[in-house]
N, C-alpha and C positions, 0 to 999 in steps of 0.2 A: 531473573539473572541471565545475562547473555550466554549463548552457547557459541561454539565455533562456527555455526552455520548462519546465525542471524545476530545482528547487534544493532543497538540504537546508534543513530548518527549524532555525534556531539555537535554543539554550537549551532543548532537549528534556530532560525529566527522565531521570535515570540509568536504563538498561535499556530506553529507548525510542528510536525512530528515526522521523524524519518528513521528508516531501517535499511540496513544493507544485508543482502542475502548472498552467502557464498555457495549455496547449493539449493536444491529443491526444498521448499518449506515443509517441514515435517509437522505432524500433529502436535508433538511435544513443543516444538519451536512456536507454533501458533498459540498453544495454551499457556506456555510459560513466559514468553517474551512479548509477542505481538499483542495478544488480548489485554494484558495488564496495561500496556502503554496506551492502547486505544481506549480502554475504560477511563483511564485518568484524563486523557485528552477530551473525551466526550463529556465527562463530568465538569471539566473546566470551561467548556463552551465550544466555540467554533473550531472544527477540526479540519486541518489541511495536512494531508499525509503524503510523504514522499517515500517510495519504495525503489531501491536500487539493487538490481540483480547483477551478480558477477557475470562476466562473459561466459557463454555456454550453459547458463542456468536454464533449466526447463521451467518456464513460468506457468506451465499448466497446473502446477500444484497450487497456485494462488486461486484458481477458479473455485475449487471446492471449499477453500478456507474463506473466501469472500461470501460464498453462499451461507456458510455457517455463521459468519459475522452478521449477515443481514437478518438472520433469525434469532440472534442472541438478544434477549430482552434487556440485558444490562447495557449493551452498546446502543441498541435501538436505532441503527443506521437506516433501517427501512423507512422510518417516519421522521426522524429527528431533523429539524431544520438547521441545527448547529453544524452539521457536516457540510463542508463546502467542496473541497477538491481532493482528488487522489491522482498523483502522478506516478507512473511506473517507468523507470529507466531500465531498458533491457536491450540486449543484442538479440533481435528476433528476425526470423525470415519473413519473406513476403506473404506467405499464407497466414501466419499469425498476425501480421500487421493489417492485412485485409479483413480478417475475421474479428479483430479487436473491438470494433464498434459494436458488434452484436454481443460479444462477451461482456463488454463494459456495461451493458444494460442491466446486468444482474445486480449491480450496485447502484442504488438510487441517488447517487451524487455525481458530480461532474468528474469524469475519469479521462485521462489523456495518456497516451503512450509516447514515450520519448526514446530515441535511439541511444545506443552506447555513446558516451562522450557528450551527451546533452544534459548532464546532471544540473549544471548551472541554470540552463533554460527551464528545466522542470521545477527547480526550486523557486525561480522567479515567478513561474506560472502559479504555483500553489500559494505563494505569499501574496500575489497580486489581487 
């Protein structure tokens, strides 16, 4: 069930899944909204995920949740070949942008950071 802080993005192309964040991702949001969507997508096959953070959102909260997702046996993203791409759209500073390639190695899928206003490009990238 969506909360005020995270909600699924409607009208995503087939084979893709998207979520909008209005603030830092909480443990409850992760468990109650994000994980059920990811489990359904992983069970259905190839997963291409779009995450869109509202301007000013601290995306640091995503790091620990992705680490948890990697070790979740139901999601199995650490080994599952069905996971393809994760795009993150966020308004981030230069330090985060420069460190993102290192951070993205925590998730064993193709991950790419897009700037604010590049949601259409991110969607095209995950769907491609």
